[in-house]
N, C-alpha and C positions, 0 to 999 in steps of 0.2 A: 505492499500499499505505501506507504512514506516514499519509496523506490519511486516512485509516479512523479513528484514536487522535483522542481526544478531546484535544486541545491546547490549555491555553488562553493561549498565547503564542508568536512564534517572533522568532528577534531571528539575524541574519543578520551575518557576521563577512568580508567581504573579506579573500583573504590576496594577491591578485593579481587583475590586468584589464591586457585585452590591446582597444586600442580602433584599428580601423582602416576608414577610412571612412565609414561607415554604419552600421559591423557593429560589434558588442564579443562579450568573451568576460570570463567570472570565474569566479572559483574561489575557494573560502574553506570559511568553518565556518556550519552551522545550527545554530539553540538550540532549541528546541524545553522548554519545560514542560508537567507533563503535571496535571492538577484537583489532584493529589496535591501538588504541588509542585517532584516529581523533575523534574529536566533532562537531557534526553539532548542529545550531540553528534552533529550529524551532519558530514558531507562536501559539497561541493556544487561542482556546474559548469553555470554558466548561459551562455545565447550571445541576442545581443539585434541586434537589426534595425531602423534607423530608415525610418519608411515615412511615408506621407502622413499618415498616422489615427495617427503617434506610435511611441514604441518599442515593440515587441512580444517576445517573448520567443519563439526560434526554437530553441534547445537547452533540455531539463532534465536535469539527472541527481542524483538525493540518495542516500546509503547511511549504512545508520549502520553501521560499521568491528564487528565481531568482537570488541571489548578480551581477551574472555574468553577467547577462542581465541588471541587473538596474545598475549596472555602466559603463556598454558600451551604454547603452540611455543617461546617463549624459557627456556622450564622444562627443555623434553623437546621436541625438535623431531621432527615427525612425516615420516614415510615421502615422500618424493614424491609430489606428485599426478599420476596418471596420468591419459592421454585419456581413456580409458573412463569414466572417475571423471566427469569433464567433462560427456561428451556423455549418463552417465548423468541427469548432476543437470537438464541441456538438456531432454534428454525426458520425466522426472519436472514439471519445467517446463510445457514444452507442453501436455502430458497434461491437468495441471490448468487450464491456461485453457481449452480444452476441454471439461472438464465444465463446470467454471463459467458458460463460454457457451452449453451446452447449456439448464444449471439454469436461466440468464436468460432462455432463448427458453420455454419452460416460462412462466417465470412472466406474463411478458409475455403471451402467448397464454391465461392464466387470467384475466387481469386484463382482459383484450377480453372475451373474454365472461361477466366475470362484468358488465359495463358493458351485455352484451346482454342481461344477464338482467332486471339491476336496470331497465332499459326495460319489460321486460315483466311485472316483479313477481315473477321469481323468483332467487333469492339460496341462494348454498352457501360456506360456508366451506374454506378449499385450508388443507394443511398447506405448501403451498407460495404463498410471499412473501416479500416484498422482506426482507423482516425477517430471514427463513433463508436469499435468498440472503446479505447482507450477512454474517452469521456464518458464511457458507461459503468465504466470499471472504475473509473475518478469519483462519479455522480455517488457509484455506492460504497466506497470507502467515504467518503464526504456523510454520510445519511448514516455508519454504522458504527463510526470512531472519531472522534474529539480533534484531529490535528490541528484544528485551527489555535485549538488551547493552551495553555503555556506560560510563560513567562516571556 
């Protein structure tokens, strides 16, 4: 999700690290600067494994805490989160991923057909394309994640 943003720079600050044999686990903060000079602070955890091909990442999770909501909750604590709400949010996320996948398959099918049409001299423009797919993915991310939140 956050990789779709037009970041200008990134810096990681490791807060804790555990190394055990050929594996390591680190966690800390990542700072991303956008084109407007606004910095976003994320939290991350990463796992590494050393192999014959070098050090590789085998675990990665980064998220942007919802600071606005955290501040709001400190002022007026909300009612407790209920299990059905978590299940509904999970279902919405899963359904969104399925819809993006369907659209992505449609994009690939049209691109494949266009390659054949170009080969035989026929071409059509479609309103289904990678740009629309990326926009839909970004809209999905914006709806379910609070990436605009933060210091």
